[in-house]
N, C-alpha and C positions, 0 to 999 in steps of 0.2 A: 603332405604325402611323402615328404622326404626326398623330393626331386626338384630339379630346377624348373623354372617356368618354361612353358612351351615356347618354341620359336614362333615368329610371325608367319611362318609358312615356308615351304620348300620351293626354291626358285626353279624355273624351267630352264632347259638348255644346258644343264650341268650333269655330270655322271651321277647316277643313283647311288653309287658307292663312292664316297670321297676318297681321294688318293692316299690319305693317311691311314685308311683301314687296311689291315693285313689281308691279302688276297689268299686265303687258305683254301686248299683243295676241297671241292664240294662233295660231300658224301652222297651215295645213292640213297633214295628213299627205301624204307623197309617194304617188304611185300605187304599186300592188303591184309593178310592174316599170317603174322609171323608165328610159326609153330613153337610151342613150348615143349622142350624135351623133358621126359620123365626121368627121374634119377634111376641109374642102373641098379639092378638087384645085387645083393652082396655076392662077390665072387665074379660078377660079370665085368668085362672091360668097359672102361668109360668111353662112350662114343666120341669120335673126333669130329669137331665141327667142320662143316664144309668151308672152303675159302670164301671170304666176303667178296661181294661184287666190287669191281674197280670203281674208284672215284670218277665222277663225270669230268670230262674235259672242260676247262674253263672257257666260257664264251665271253665275247666282249661285253663290257659293262654298258647297259642301256643308258641312253640320255633321257633325263626326266622330261616328260611332256608337260605342257601347261595344264594347270588345274588337275593334277594327277590324283589328289586326295578328295576330289569333289564328291564322289559317291560315298566314300568313307565319312566325310564330314556331314553329308546329308543324313545318313543313317544314324550316326552317333549324335547328331543334333536332336533327332527324334528321340533317341534313347535318353539324352540328357533331360528333355522336357517331360517324358512320360515314364521312364524307367522300364520300358519294354525291352526285355532281354533278347528277343528275336532281332530287334533293330541293332542292339549291341553286336550280336554275332554277325549280322550282315555287314555292319560297319567294319568290323575287323577283317571280314572276308574281302571287302572292297579295298581295304588298306593294303592287304598283301597282293591281291590280284591286279588291281589298277594302280595302286600307289607305287608298287615295286615291280610290277610286271610278272608277279608270281613268286612262289616260295623259294626258288633258286636264288634270285637276286636279293630277296629279303634276307635269306640266310647269309649270303656274302656280306651284306651290310653289317651283320653282327660278327664279323671276323675278329674284331678286337675283343669281343666278349669271350670267344673261345680261347684266344691267346691268354687273356687275363685269367681265365679259369685254370689254365695250366699252371700259371705262376701262383695262384691262390692255393691250389692243391699241394704244390711243392712247399709253400711256406707253412702249411698246416701239418706237414708230415713228420714233425718232430725236430726239436733243436737240442735234445739231450746230448751231453758229451761233445763230440766233435762234429756231430751231424750238421750243425749250422754252417760249417765250412764246406760241406759237400756241394757239388754243382747243383744249381737250381734252388737252393734254400738261401734266401737273402737275409734271414733274421739273425739277430745277435742273441746268443744264449743268455746274456745278462738280463734279457727281458723276463726271464723266469723268476727273478729275485725282486720282491717288494714292489711289484707294479700292480695297479688296479686293472680290472677288466677293460675299462675304457682306454687306459693307456696302452694296453696290449693291442686292442683293436685298432687304435690309431696308428700304432707302429706297423701292424700288418697292412693297413691301407696304404701307408707311405711306401712300404717296401714293394707291394704288389702293383700298385697303380699310381705312380707319382703324377703330380699335376703337370699337364703339358699344354694347357691353354685351350683344349677342345671340350665341347659339351660331352663327348663320349667319355673322357677321363672323369669329368665331374660326376656324371651319372654312375659310372662304374665304382667310383670311390664310395658313393652313398650305398650302392648295392652291396658292396663288400661288407660294410659296417652293419647294414641291416641283416645280412645273412649270418654274420657272426652272432648278432643279438638273438636271432632265431635259434641258433644252436644252443646258446646259453639258456634260453627259455625252455627248450626241450630237454637239455642235459645240464642242469644247474651246476654239477660238479665237474664239467668238462674242463680240460686243460687246453686252452686255445692254441698253445704252441706244441701240443703233442696229442692231437685228436685221434680217437679210435676211427677205424675205417668207415663205420656207418655215420660217424659224426662229420668226417671230412666230406662224405658223399652228400649229406644234408646241406653242408655249407656251400658246396659247388652248385647243387640243385637250386637252392634259394637265391644264390648270386645270379645264376642264369635267368631265373624267373624275374628277379628285380630288374636286370638289365633289359630284358625284352619289354617289360612294362614301361620302363623309362624311355626307351626308344619310341614306343607308341605315344607316350605322353608328350615327348618333345615334338613329335611330328604333328599330332592332331589333338592333343589334350586341351588345347585352347578352345576348341569348339565346344567341348563339354562344359568347361568353366563359363563360357559366354551364354550358352543356350539353356543351362539349368535355371530353374525358377529363382534360386538364390545360391549363395556361396556354400552354405552347409550341404544343400542337396547336391551341388556340383562335386564337392569333395566326397560325398557318399557314393556318387556314380563312379568316380575314379577309383575309389576303394573297391567297389564291386568288380570293375575291370581288372584291377590288380589281383584280386583273389581268383578270378576266372583264369587269368594268365598263369598264376601259380599252379592251379589245379591241372591245367593243360600241360604245362612243362613237367610237372610231377608224373603225369600219365605217360608222357613221351619217354622220360627216363625209365619208367617201369616197363614200358614196352620194349625198350632196348635191352634191359636186363633179361626179360623173358626170351629175347632172341639170342641171348648168349653174349651180349656186348656189355661189359662191366667197366666201371671207372677203375683205372690202374695207372700207375706212373708211366709216362711215355705215351699214353693213349687218351689223355684228357681232352686235348684239342679235337681229336677226331670224334670222340663220343659226344662232346658238347655240341659240335657242329651238327651231328646227327639228331640230337635232341631238339635243337633249335629248328632244324628243317621239319622234323615231325610235327612240331608245334605250329609252324606256319602252314603246313599242309592241312592241318585241322581247321585253322582259321580260313584258309582259301576255300575250303569246301563249303563255307557258308555264303560265298559271294553269289550274287544274282545279277 
């Protein structure tokens, strides 16, 4: 699955968000039905978007209770055995609601993902000429010359998310490379060091989806591997969860775009945090 093996379980009595995770301001959730503005008719002024709601004040990080993933593991164990997608959705709902105390804390747990997405967007924004020396772009323009796609991807990974000894870094490094591979699969002629806007957006979206899935896998993926009838079925179940996460993340980004919130330099962290929160709100809605 391209991710590290799940941990043996989350200990109780420790903060749900580890101290090394950046504590980024939590975005407010979108309204239940975000209106989509129609394009103005020729000659009419472009409407001005209303100011966005202020970010929520940060609350103290909750301490993990004992057996906080019990409900998630029970439902995902049933899903691993039977393939019942309702059990999968309930498991993801319990993962967010009980495992992290709700979408707000789950989103804060992914603060490193939002920060890394900002670095990834900058790294993919072009290194032609002197742009690599611009603030926020860590890549060497020499990478444009005579390097294979794998070499370029490895260089992007090293520049964007260096190894720091945490599982978070390991997961994000894999998510970055997988996201870049997805871009090349969809846009075979893409220049990874100078992507078009829609290609950069795809890279960020797929990176976020990969990181959300890997967080879930690290926390509770072991249950699926152990409860599935055999290893092949277990991997198939994990693949199905990964695809479901990808679809939900994509829908979250799409909803943000429809609400007038687009990826742009300087706003990546905020938009990614919003997309992650929208995703976790969807999962939480399945909790029982």
